N, C-alpha and C positions, 0 to 999 in steps of 0.2 A: 754407702759407707756396702764395700764389698760384705758380699752373703758366703759366709762358710760356716756350713755346720757338720757335725759328727758323729757315727757309731761305734762306741770304744767299748765291745766286747770282751771281756776276756777270756780267753780260749781253756775254760773246768768243765767244760759239759757242752751236749748239741744243744744246736739252735732253738729257743722257744718261740712260744708265740708272743709272750713278754717286749722278747729284747727283736723280733723281728717287728711288732707293730713302734717303736722305736726308731729301726732303722728306715722304715718305710715311712714316717712322716719327719723326719730332718730330708729322708730323699727326696720326697713331694715338696716338703716348706723349699728346698734348693730347686729343683727345677719352676716351681712358681715363682721365683725370684731371680733366675738366670744365675744362679751362684753354684757354688761346687759344693760336693757330697765325699765327705772324708771316712775311711776306714784305718783305726788304730787301736792294735792289736795291744791292751793291754795285760801282758804276762808276766808280771811281778809274782803272781801267787806261782813257785814253780811247785811247790809241793802238789798243786791238782794240776797244774797244766800237762797236757798233752796234743802232739801232732795230729795226732786224731780228730780234736775236736779244734785244727787250723783248718784240717782238712773237708771235715763235716759243717764251716762255714760256709767256705768255696764254693760247694757243691749244694748248700742250701741257694744260695742266692743265684746259682746260674740256673736252679730248675724253677726261681722263683722270678729268673726273667730283668730284674734290674741290678744295678751296678754303682759303685764309686768309682768317684773320678780321680781319686786320687787312694794310695793306699798300699799295704808293704809286696804286692804282687804287681802291681804296674808304676810304683814309684812316684813321685810328686817334687814338688819347687821344698815343701816342709818336713819332708824327712829323714834320718828313719822313722816309717810308721811303726816300729814293735820297739817296744817302752824297755824292754832287757838289752837293746840297743844306743840306747839314750843314758843310760846310767852315771859315765862321767856328767852329762847336763844336770843333773837332779842333786848332786851332791856338791856340783860350785853352785848352785842357787840355792842348798841346804845349807851352804858355810857362808853365803853371803849375808844370809837372815841372822847367822851368828852375829858378824861384825857389823851386821847392823842394829844390834841387842834387839832385834824380833825372836832369836831363836837362840838355845842356851843348849850345851853338852848336857848327856843326864848320865849318872853313871851307875846306876840302881839295878840289881842283877834281878835276874828272874824271882829267887829265891825272896828279897826283899818286898818285891811287884805283887806275888803271892800272898804274902801275907800283908799285907795292908789290901788286900782283897777281901780275904778274909776274917780281915777285922771289922771290916766294914757292914761285910755283910750279917756278920754275929750281932751286932751294934745296930742293923737294920740305919745305917749311916745315911743323910737323905745329901749325902757328899760323896758318891761312888768315884769311881776312877782314882788317878795318879793324885799324889799327895803335894806335889812342887816341891820337891824336895832338893831339887838340884837346881829349883832354879835362882838360886842366891847366890852361887857361884862365884867368885871372881875370877874373872876372865883367864888369869893367869897362873890359877890354883888349876881348873879346867886343863891349861896347855901343856901343865908340868902334867899332868895327871895322864893327858894325852902321848906326850911324848914318854913317860915309861912303859907303854907296852898296854892300858890300861882300856877295856871295852867299851865305849862312848855308844849312844842311840844322840838324835839330835832332835829335839821336840820344840815344839811353834808355841810362842809367849801367847797366850789367850789374854784377854785385858780381864783385870779383875772384879773392875765394875763396868756400871753402865751396859748399852746397847747393841746391837748388831742392823741395823734396817739394810735390806734388799727390795728389787723391785721386777716383782716377776708378771712377766705380759699376759699372764691370762689370768695370775691369782692377785692381782693388784700388789700393795706397797706390805709385806713383810716385816716383822719385830721380833726380833729376837735378843733374848735377857744374855749378854754374856756369861753369866754365875753357869744356864742350863746349856755352854757350848760344853762337850768332851773338853775339862781340864787338860788342857797343855798336853794334846795329841804329837805323837811319834811321826815326824818327817821323814826322816833318816835310818834305817835300822842299825845295827852294831855290825852289818854283815857287808854294810854300803848299800842295801837294797830298799829303794823306797819306797815307802807307802802311798797306797791308791790316794793319798789326799796330796800331798807333793806333787809327784807325777800328771796327776789329773792337771792342777793350775799350772805349773808350769810346760805341758802339753800345749794345752787349748791356747795360752797366749802363745809360744813360739809358731804353733801353728793357726796362728791370726785367726780364730773361733769365735765370730761372732756374735752364735746362738749358741747356747746351752741347753737343748730339748731332752729331756732326761723323764723318772716316772716318777711320779710325787713323794713316794718312798723315798727319794733322795733329796729333800726338803732338809730333814735335819741337818745335813753336811754341808747346804748352802750361807749356813752364817761362819763357819771354819774358814770354804772357802773368800769368802769375801772379807776375811777376816787377813786371810795371807795377802790375796792380793794386794788392801791397803799398805800390809807391810814389804811388800816387792814394790808398792808404787808404781803399778799396774790397773788399767784400766780393763774393768771385767766384763765379761761376755750380758751380755742378754740373757737371762735365763725364762725357760717356758718350763714347769710343771707340768707334763703330762698324765689327765683322772688314770688311776690304776684302772685293773681289768679284774674286774671279781667271777668267781661261781656265782648260780644261780641263788646258792644259800648265804650270796652277802660276803665269804671269805673271798678272800684273793685267789684267783685263779689258780690251783694246783693239781698233779695227777688223779686227786682223787674225785675230779668231778668232771676227767675224761680224759680227752688225749691233749697237750702238751707241748708237746718234741712235733718240729716239722716233719723227721723224717716219719712219725706216728701217722700224720694226716697223708702223708706222700707213700706210704705203704697199702694205708687204708682207702687209694682210691682216691683222694682229694683234687682237683683239677686247682694249678696254681693261679689262674685266674683266680677261679675263687676265694682263694684264701685271701688272697688280694684287697679283694673287691671289699670281702667281708673286712678282713683289719682294719680297712681305712675306717671303718665307717660307726668300730668303737670309740665311741664320745667323738665323735666330727658330723658336722653333714655337711652335704653335699649340693645337693641339686634336691629340691622337693617335689615327692611324687614320684622320684626315679629308684631305681638301686642299681641300675649292672651297667657300669663305666667300666671303659679302657684306660689302662693306662698311664694314658697319655691325657686324656677329661683329666684323670685323676689330680694329675700335674698341674694343669689347666687349670682347676677350679680350688686346687687347695687354699684355704686361709684360717692364718690363726684363729682371727675371729668366727670361726664357725665350731672351733674345740665347744666341749662341754669344760666345767669344771667338777662338775658329779663324775664319779665313775662309773667306767661301762662295767656291762653285764653281758660275756662269752654265754650265748646262744648255740648250743650245737644244732641245736632243729633248724636255726634261720640257717646258718654257716651250712645243714643239708639239702637246704633250700635252694642257695645260691650255689651248691655246684652239679644239684641239678640241671638250673637254669641254662650253666655253662658246656653241661656235657650236649645240651638238648640243641645248642649253637655253633655247633662243631659239624662240618662235613662227614661223611660216613667216610671217606677216605684219613680226615685225619681223625675220629675217633677207632678206626682201625689201629694206627699206628700206637694210640695210648692203651690200647685193652691188650695190644697184641704182649708184653708182656707179662701183662695176668696172667694173659692165657697160658705163658710159655709156661711160668709159676707153677701152674696148677698141673701140666704136661701134658699139654696141647700144642704142640712144639712144631709140628708139620702141617698148622691148617692152613688152609687157599685161603690165600688171598681175595679170591675170587670169590668165592663162599660167605668170608668175612664180610666184605663189603656190601653182601646182597642179603646179611644178614642184622646188619646196624639198623635199617630202620624200622626192622623187629626188635628190638630191643632200647634201642637210646628215648622211648619215652618212658622205661622201667628203669633204667638206670638212677642209681640215685650216688651211688657209688663205683669206680671202676673198678674196682675188685667181687662187683655181682658178676658182672658180664662171662666169668667161666662158669657159674651156675646154672647160669640162667640161661646157658649157649651150650651147655654138656650133652645135649641130647639131640645137638645136630652132628655132633661128632665120635661122640661113644653111644654104642647103646643102653638106653637109659635103664636104671634098675626099677624093678614091678615093684609097687607098690602093697601094703593088703588086699584083699577082696573090695574091701569095704570101699577102699577109695576109687572105686568102678564106678560103684552102684549108684544111679541118680536114684530122688526120694521117692517113697511109693511102689519103686520095681524091682526086683529080686538079683538073684545071681544067672538065672538061667533067663530070666529076660538081656540082660547086660552081655550075656553070652551071643543069644540072637543078635543083637544091632551090632557087635564087634564083627560075627559073621555077615551082616547085611554089607556092612560097610567097606569091610574088605571086598566084597564083590560088587556091591558099585563104583569101587573109588575110579578102576583103570578106566572106567567109561568117561570120568570129569576132566575138564581140558585145565586142570592145575596153573596155566599161563593164563587165566583170566578168572580170577580171582573170585568178582563178583559172579558172574557165572555158573562158580564151580560151586558155592552157597546159595545160592538159588537151587540147583540141583542136587543138596543136599537137603534144604527147606522141603524139597519137594519129597525126595523121599522118605523123611519123617512124616511127613502125612499119609503118605503110601503106608507105612508101618505102623500107625495108629497113634504115633506118641510124638511128643513135643518136640523141635527142634533141640531146644539144650538139655533132653535127654539125652541125644543120640551123640551128641558130639562131647558130654562128657567123656564116658568110655575112649573112644575117639583119641578125645586129648591126654589124657592116662595113659593110654598106649601107644600114643605117637611121642611126649613128652617125659611120661614118667611123674608128673603131677597135674592136679586141679589148676593149677595156675601157671599159665606158660606165657609167653609172647602171641602173639598172632595166628591158629591152629594152621589155618588154610596157608598161608604164607609159608609156614616150619615146613607144608607137606610138600608144598612146590619147591623148596630147596630141598628136603631129602630124596624128592622124584617120588613117584610110583610105587615103581617095585620095591625101596626101601620100606616105606610107609606100611603096604600094603602087608609084609612078612613082618614088621610090627601088634598090627591089628591081629594075625595069626598069634605070635609067641603071645600076646595079652589074650583070646582068646584061650587056647592052652591054658595059659597060667590060671585062668578060671576056672575050667575044666577040672 
């Protein structure tokens, strides 16, 4: 069997974690089997469609670093890959179903349908949905009404009795009572637009999709699709319904749990490698005792058998851990390139690359997100805002003693060789002993003076980057601030 899978988003919003996960699993499955991964744009919902969302889709996957083999932007043998360019095909096949007695024209207008819905809701009816009013219309009558210019939709005939069975490669055999399937759903609207269900089945057939891998929330639509495949006389693709992604509270992942749009993760300074690795592990295992994989390794290790049936919980802390790991794996030059856009956004537009390269070892271990870099490195490029006096004062000492320590450090620093960090630290330890204070008590006011904070990257390395002159000037400024 030729393996052909697809990611078929509707361009009605920006790309989010759920969609990207579906795309990634389809991609990994295709690569693991030497198959083809297809992008198809399901743009039949023209009321919410936007070209900006299509642009976001392409930009998202460019950033993530994996792409499709066939799609709207690169073409392929099964195109076009945009549903709005395939309307003639949908109409042709909807009318074929009518001719075969598997579908029918329905002339019920919106007023009648609204009346039905209201009555069912009022009576709390167990039978919700369309009442099949036009199902028994003689074809000759329907043809005459169409010829007179009357508007109609085409509805699929759902069997009135029995069950529909299908197999899911992950969940096993599933059986659905036909009476529980949406009664005679619309396939083709009166304006010629197909519904999702018709377009989905026709496209999957003509694009020769071998496996449909999608979220478990689509299971209720599967019986309808199986009925349609049977009506056409087509062999359906294999189904693999992927486990849901939930928030920590057990409900479907949404904005209330945190970022869900890929744009948000990108703006917050996540690396695409980290996001891909974490998403790949949602409801799937690869190799026991190991967390970090390249995309190529994930491609080789992926197996449907390693997917879980149970929902996966999105853990933002775990993703943060992944992000930190990938940041620390970057070279200094790679990290400079990654943080520069965030520095530029913070106003550090003329930052010297040599200084940035030297600064990377100072911040790498402390970075959780790329967006943290500007605040963490600000003191290297701008005079820090000096905090309240209390921040300078070590425990059990007072402001007078803090002033003395700053003065002593300013006087002592020029004699230190900051090119030799170990020697400089040893010299300051000796100076602290001479002054009769703990080493940490001497360094606290120095750190706050140099960086503006009690918590900062390594201090001696920071002073080496700033240089003795700038460092002494900051110590003097802090001493004056306390005085």
